[in-house]
N, C-alpha and C positions, 0 to 999 in steps of 0.2 A: 599485472599494477591496472589498476585504472585510474584514469587520470577524469579532476571533477573541471570543473568546468570554470572561465574567468572573465572579466569586463565586467560590463554591464549591460552585454545585448540581453535582451531575453533566455531562458532554456525554451528549448518548444517540451512539449510532456503530449504524454497519448494514456489517456486514462482509459481503462477494461474494469465494465462492471458487468452486473447478472441480476442487477435489482434497484431497488429505492435511490439509490446513489446519492447519501445520507454525505457520505466523506466526498463524492464528489462537488458535490454543496459546496464543503466545506473549502474547495479546493479554485472552484468558481468563486467565492467571495473572495477567496484570499489574493489571486489573479486580478479581480476586476480594483479592489480595494489597493493595491501595490504593496500589501505584506507578503506576497507571492512573487518575484521577478522569473514570471512562466505566461505563457499560453499557449491553452489549452488546442494543438491541434486538431485532436481529435476524440471521440469519447465510443469506444466499443464492447458493443456487449452482445453477449452469445445466446441470448436470451431476446426473444418478439415481446413487446410492445409493456416494456417495464418502466416503472417513473423514472429513472435514470434518465433515460435516452427523451422523456419529455424535457425533464432541466435540464439536457445539454442545448435541445432545441429552443428555451427560452434563451440561453445565453448566447445563441446561431454560434454554437459550436456541430462543426457535420458531428454527428450520430448515424452510428453504422449497427446494422444485426448481420452477426457471422454465427447463423446459428449452427453450434456442434455436432446439432442433431442429423444434419446434411451432409455428416460425412463418415466414413466408412469404420473411420479408426481416431484414436485421438493421437498419434503421429502428423495424421493427415491434418487431423484439423488445427495442430501447432503449426506446421509447414505453413500454411495455409493461413491459417493468425501471425505468423510470424514476418510475413511477408507484406501483409497489406497495415504493422504495424511502419514497417521500416518502409516503406512507401512516404510517409508523413516525418521522416528523418529525425525520427526523438532522441534528443539527451537523454530522456528519464523515460521512463515509462510506470505507470503507477498502479498496483491492484489494487482496486478498491470496491471489497464485497464483489470479485469475481471468484466463483464458485465454480476452480475446474483442477485440478491437480497437473502441473503441467510438466510436461516430456525434460527428462533432462536437457535435450538436445537443446531443446525451446530456451531454458535456463540460460547455457551456457551462450548461448548466443547474443543473450543482451547481458550475462552479468556483470555484476558496477553499477551498471543503469538501470535494475528492474528495484521496486519497493514495493513492500506489503504491510499493513495492519494486521496485526493480530492480535484480538481479545481475550491474551495474558500476558501473566508476567513471565516472559520469557527467558529460563529456556522451561520454566515450566509448563504443562497442559497443551503441548504442542495439538493439533488435529483440533475436533468439534467438541460444543459441550461443554466450553470452558468452564464461562461463569458455573453453572453447575456443578461440575467436580472441584472448583475451588470450594463451593459452599459445602460438600458433602465432603471435604477432607478438614471442614473446620478454621479455613484459611481465616486471618485477619482482616489480608489485604485481596486485591484481586485488581486488575488495572486493561493497559494494552501496551503495547511494544511495536514500536516501526523498528522493521528488519530491513535487509538487502535478502535478498533472493537468490539462493541454491538451491542445488538441484535437491537435497536434505529437504524433506516437508516440515515450516516454519522452524527450521536451521540452520537457518543466515545469520550472520551478526548484526547484535542489535545497534539500535542508533540510538534511540531513544522511548520513554517508558514514564507512562504515567502509571502514578498508584492508588487504588483505594479501597477505602472501609470496607472491610464484608460488615453489615450491618445486623444487628440480630431481628429475626424473622425472616434477611431479602429470598424473596424470588431469586429463580434465574433472569428472569425480566427485567428485576426489580435493581439488577445489578446490574446488569447489559445496559438499563438505559444511564444510569447512572457514568458507567466507562465512553457508553459513544458521546457522549460532553464533553471530556475527556480525546476522545480521539481526534472530533472534531479540530484541538487544536494543536495537536501533536502534527499529525501528518502534515500539515499546510510544513508547519516549521522547519522538520528535518529534509524536506524536500527543496527548503528555499536555501539551505545551509548548502542542498547540494549545489543547487543553483549559483551561490555564493564563488563557491570554489572552494567551498571551507572541510566540505565534507569526502569522504571517496572510499571507495573498497579499496583494499593492497592485501594481494596474500592471505587473503581471507576473510580479513580483521576490518570491521568501521575505523576510518579516521577521523578523528575530525582538528584542525589548528594544529594538524604534523604529530598529535598524539593521539595511540591506540586508547581504544574505548574499551570497558573490560566487560562481562558476561553481560549485564544487564543494558548499557548501553549509559546513556545521559540517560539523569533521573528526570522526570520535570518537575516545577512546583512553582 
């Protein structure tokens, strides 16, 4: 069982990125406007020179690069990354376009306080190229899912899901752009529920206000 947060004290977040950081920006905005009761203690990137680090700097948030290429193995990188994260004493770790497959040891260390957003209606289409796969399959809907992270790739319990219609003639880029707008809404919202102590992960399930959520989590509307 993983305990949620209680009280009015701001939660501490660490956000992991690999690129532009548009989802990071949604967290920065939500923390600044008060819709997210949290402070971003640090932003960590595995790539140097990405725009997400500029977003962090502009918001006066510590931005740190830990280049995975400097390590001899995935395990070594993840061990050092975990130690760096823990040094900021986070309540919740946010994967915001962090393009690394994390080792089971890393995930287990942060189990129940590690969230991701995936650009599909999980459990459909884990992995990459999700929008093209939805188009190729003739799906009427695509979307994004916020979920707790478990060692199984994109397999953790879903928390909140936004559904977006697939329109005739959509390219993967068209669909991705529409879905991204919803990602920026649902990801901070799910984190806020965690920060309020309403959302926890228990026995492999996402539990909201004491009730286990279904396979798709809560549907955003």
